[in-house]
C-alpha positions in Angstrom: 208.3 178.5 -1.0 208.3 175.0 0.3 207.1 176.3 3.7 204.2 178.1 2.0 203.1 174.9 0.2 203.3 172.9 3.4 201.3 175.5 5.3 198.7 175.6 2.5 198.4 171.7 2.6 198.1 171.6 6.3 195.4 174.3 6.3 193.4 172.3 3.7 193.9 169.1 5.8 192.6 170.9 9.0 189.6 172.3 7.2 188.7 168.9 5.8 189.0 167.3 9.2 186.8 170.0 10.8 184.2 169.6 8.1 184.0 165.8 8.7 183.5 166.2 12.5 180.8 168.9 12.1 178.7 166.8 9.7 178.5 163.8 12.0 175.4 164.0 14.2 175.5 163.0 17.8 172.4 160.8 17.4 171.5 157.8 15.2 167.7 158.0 15.6 165.1 160.6 16.6 161.4 160.2 17.5 158.7 162.7 16.5 155.2 162.9 17.9 152.6 163.6 15.2 149.1 164.7 16.1 146.8 165.3 13.2 143.3 165.5 11.8 141.8 166.8 8.6 142.4 170.4 9.5 145.5 170.7 11.6 148.8 168.9 12.2 151.4 169.2 15.1 154.8 167.6 14.8 157.3 167.8 17.8 160.5 165.9 18.4 160.3 164.1 21.7 163.8 162.6 21.9 167.1 161.8 20.2 168.6 158.4 20.6 172.4 157.8 20.3 171.9 154.3 18.8 169.6 152.7 16.2 166.1 151.7 17.2 166.9 148.0 17.5 168.7 148.7 20.8 165.6 150.2 22.5 162.3 149.1 23.8 159.3 151.5 23.5 156.3 151.3 25.8 153.2 153.4 25.0 150.4 154.6 27.4 148.6 157.0 25.2 145.7 157.7 27.6 147.8 159.9 29.9 148.3 162.9 27.5 146.6 166.2 28.6 146.3 169.7 27.3 146.6 172.6 29.8 146.2 176.3 29.4 148.4 178.8 31.3 147.5 182.4 30.5 148.1 182.8 26.8 150.2 179.7 26.3 149.4 176.0 26.3 151.2 172.9 27.4 150.7 169.3 26.3 151.7 167.1 29.2 152.8 163.6 28.1 153.5 162.4 31.7 154.7 158.8 31.2 152.8 158.4 27.9 156.0 157.3 26.1 158.7 155.2 27.9 161.9 154.3 26.1 164.5 152.0 27.7 167.6 150.3 26.4 167.1 146.6 25.8 170.4 145.4 27.3 170.8 147.6 30.4 167.1 148.4 30.8 168.0 152.1 31.6 165.3 154.6 30.8 166.0 157.2 28.1 164.8 160.7 28.9 161.8 161.6 26.8 160.2 165.1 26.6 157.2 165.1 29.0 156.0 168.6 28.1 155.3 170.2 24.7 154.9 173.9 24.7 152.3 175.5 22.5 152.2 179.1 21.1 149.0 181.1 21.7 147.7 180.6 18.1 148.1 176.8 18.4 146.0 176.2 21.6 142.5 176.3 20.0 143.5 174.1 17.1 145.1 171.5 19.3 142.2 171.6 21.7 139.8 170.9 18.8 142.1 168.2 17.4 142.3 166.3 20.7 138.5 166.6 21.3 137.5 165.2 17.9 138.7 162.3 15.8 142.5 162.5 15.4 145.5 160.4 14.6 148.4 160.2 17.0 151.6 158.4 16.0 155.3 158.3 16.7 157.4 158.7 13.6 160.9 157.3 13.9 163.7 158.7 11.7 167.3 157.9 11.3 170.2 160.4 11.3 169.7 161.1 7.6 166.0 162.1 8.1 164.7 158.9 6.6 161.5 157.5 8.1 162.3 154.0 9.5 159.2 153.2 11.5 155.7 154.4 12.6 153.9 153.5 15.8 150.2 154.3 15.9 149.1 155.6 19.3 145.4 155.8 18.6 143.2 152.7 18.1 141.4 152.3 14.8 137.8 153.5 14.6 134.9 151.1 14.2 134.7 150.0 10.6 138.3 150.7 9.6 139.9 147.9 7.6 142.9 146.7 9.7 143.7 143.6 7.7 143.1 139.9 8.1 145.5 137.1 8.9 147.0 135.8 5.7 146.4 138.9 3.5 150.0 139.9 3.6 149.6 142.9 6.0 150.2 143.1 9.7 147.4 143.9 12.1 148.4 147.5 12.6 148.4 148.8 9.0 145.5 150.9 7.8 144.3 151.7 4.3 144.7 155.4 3.6 141.8 155.5 1.1 138.8 153.1 0.8 138.8 150.7 -2.1 136.6 151.8 -5.0 134.1 149.2 -6.1 132.9 149.5 -9.6 
């Protein structure tokens, strides 16, 4: 009887230990590329980072992104559009350089990239909480990007125009 109780307790302990190790992710941060306009949106994860964002330096060269067609499928080539390196060691972190598109996505993405669109990097922590956003596209002429002293940084945009009444 005592052996059965010890066996049952050890089984419960092993199951709890396995559950704790399975829940823990192997990354602290992940970065997602968001391309969107009024009609279509594409979200693809470009890399997973083992540490929090404060340990990395991100360089953006947005002009080097291209859409290519191969038979029925499409590819978005990022080339060196996004470069991530560790701050201390300056080692480069591998970032996805190719995003594959299904046949039904090619026309929508082509129209999105040819017209006004918004491109941004959304940075999430391991609990899927948004921690930061980096805008890749420049603001259009006439967009309100804030003035010095109004409490906003220069890279924040108003989602809707202010109503004047």
